[in-house]
C-alpha positions in Angstrom: 124.8 -76.8 204.2 123.4 -78.3 207.3 119.9 -79.2 208.1 117.7 -76.3 209.0 114.3 -76.2 210.6 111.3 -75.1 208.5 107.8 -74.3 209.8 104.8 -75.1 207.7 102.7 -72.1 206.8 99.2 -73.7 207.0 97.6 -70.7 205.4 99.5 -71.5 202.2 99.5 -75.3 202.6 96.9 -78.1 202.2 96.5 -81.8 202.8 93.7 -83.3 200.8 92.2 -86.6 199.8 90.1 -88.1 197.0 88.1 -91.3 197.1 85.7 -93.0 194.6 82.1 -92.3 195.5 79.2 -94.5 194.3 81.6 -96.1 191.8 81.0 -93.2 189.4 82.5 -90.1 190.8 85.0 -88.8 193.3 84.5 -87.2 196.7 87.2 -84.8 197.8 88.2 -83.4 201.2 91.0 -81.9 203.2 92.2 -81.6 206.7 92.3 -78.0 208.0 94.5 -78.5 211.1 97.9 -80.1 210.8 101.5 -79.4 211.8 104.9 -80.7 210.8 108.5 -80.9 211.8 110.7 -80.4 208.8 114.4 -80.3 209.2 116.1 -80.1 205.8 119.0 -79.0 203.7 117.4 -77.8 200.5 120.6 -78.8 198.7 120.3 -82.4 199.8 116.8 -83.4 200.9 117.8 -87.1 201.3 118.9 -86.4 204.9 115.7 -84.6 206.0 113.7 -85.2 209.1 110.0 -85.1 208.3 107.1 -85.7 210.7 103.4 -84.7 210.1 100.6 -84.7 212.6 97.0 -84.3 211.2 94.0 -83.5 213.4 91.5 -86.0 212.0 88.6 -84.0 213.5 89.5 -81.2 211.1 88.2 -83.2 208.1 86.4 -80.9 205.7 84.4 -82.2 202.6 82.2 -79.1 202.5 79.3 -81.3 203.7 78.5 -81.2 207.5 76.6 -84.5 207.6 79.4 -86.3 205.7 82.1 -84.7 207.9 80.3 -85.8 211.0 80.0 -89.3 209.6 83.8 -89.3 208.8 84.5 -88.2 212.4 82.4 -91.1 213.8 83.5 -94.6 214.7 82.5 -95.7 211.2 85.6 -93.9 209.8 88.2 -91.8 211.7 86.8 -92.4 215.2 88.3 -89.1 216.2 87.3 -89.6 219.9 89.7 -92.5 220.2 92.2 -91.6 217.4 92.4 -87.8 217.2 95.6 -87.8 215.1 97.0 -89.3 211.9 100.8 -89.2 211.6 103.5 -89.7 209.1 107.2 -90.1 210.0 109.7 -90.3 207.1 112.2 -93.3 207.4 114.0 -93.0 204.1 114.3 -90.4 201.3 115.6 -91.3 197.9 116.3 -88.7 195.1 114.6 -89.7 191.8 115.6 -86.7 189.7 116.6 -83.0 190.2 113.4 -82.1 192.1 111.6 -85.5 192.7 112.0 -87.7 195.7 110.5 -90.9 197.0 109.8 -90.6 200.7 109.2 -93.8 202.6 107.7 -93.5 206.0 105.4 -94.9 208.7 101.8 -93.7 208.4 99.5 -94.2 211.4 95.8 -93.9 211.1 93.3 -95.2 213.7 96.1 -96.8 215.7 97.4 -98.8 212.7 100.9 -98.1 211.4 102.0 -99.2 208.0 104.9 -98.1 205.7 103.9 -96.1 202.7 105.8 -94.4 199.8 105.1 -90.8 198.9 106.1 -89.1 195.7 107.4 -85.6 196.6 108.4 -82.7 194.4 110.6 -80.0 195.8 109.1 -76.9 194.2 112.2 -74.8 195.1 112.9 -72.0 197.5 112.5 -68.2 197.4 112.9 -65.2 199.6 109.7 -63.8 201.0 109.6 -60.1 200.0 107.5 -59.2 203.1 109.7 -60.9 205.8 112.9 -61.5 204.0 112.7 -65.1 205.2 113.6 -68.2 203.0 110.5 -70.1 202.0 110.5 -73.6 200.5 107.7 -75.4 198.6 106.8 -79.1 198.4 104.0 -81.0 196.7 103.3 -84.7 196.6 100.9 -87.6 196.6 100.4 -91.2 197.6 97.7 -93.8 197.6 96.6 -96.0 200.4 93.9 -98.7 200.8 91.7 -97.4 203.6 90.9 -101.0 204.7 94.6 -101.5 205.6 94.0 -98.9 208.3 90.7 -100.3 209.7 88.4 -98.0 207.7 86.0 -100.7 206.5 82.6 -99.1 206.7 80.7 -99.2 203.4 77.2 -99.5 201.9 76.1 -101.6 199.0 74.5 -99.8 196.1 71.3 -101.0 194.5 73.0 -100.9 191.1 75.9 -103.0 192.3 79.2 -101.9 193.8 79.7 -99.9 197.0 79.3 -96.3 198.2 82.9 -95.7 199.1 86.0 -96.9 197.2 88.9 -98.6 198.9 91.8 -96.6 197.4 92.3 -93.1 198.8 94.6 -90.7 197.0 96.3 -88.3 199.5 97.8 -85.1 198.1 99.6 -82.1 199.7 100.9 -78.7 198.9 103.3 -77.4 201.6 104.8 -73.9 202.0 107.4 -73.9 204.7 109.3 -71.0 206.2 112.8 -71.3 207.5 112.8 -70.8 211.3 114.5 -67.7 212.6 
């Protein structure tokens, strides 16, 4: 088969993150607004074109004060850097449904290569529309300081308020374009 275009169904998709909070727990959040270009042959995903655009102002941790702080210049600086992007540069098949996707991740104007573990969850026919739908899930870990996210606060008991490592996860449902 040839590459086909798939459109992300954001209602059935999520991009989330987890970071250590106060050295003892984890804070979680997600981005509510994102889009992607996915051109793929489900029989051979190694030749896919994958590009994600994330609206950083759509950050949602279920806490307005924290979300406002994350949007500020202490963190995402959404006024100057409204988007985070990922563009795949290489895709290697690891097993039947697992892939390692290398790509350029840009956050706050800094671009660095990252590796993302991706699982192709398969494809199915949507009983409502008759359209082909594909599912993908995955995760990666970045050090937020590598992208200029250096704000922190010391804790009275030692350590810091926000950890350096950020786990990024996603669940994507994509519909084949008509």
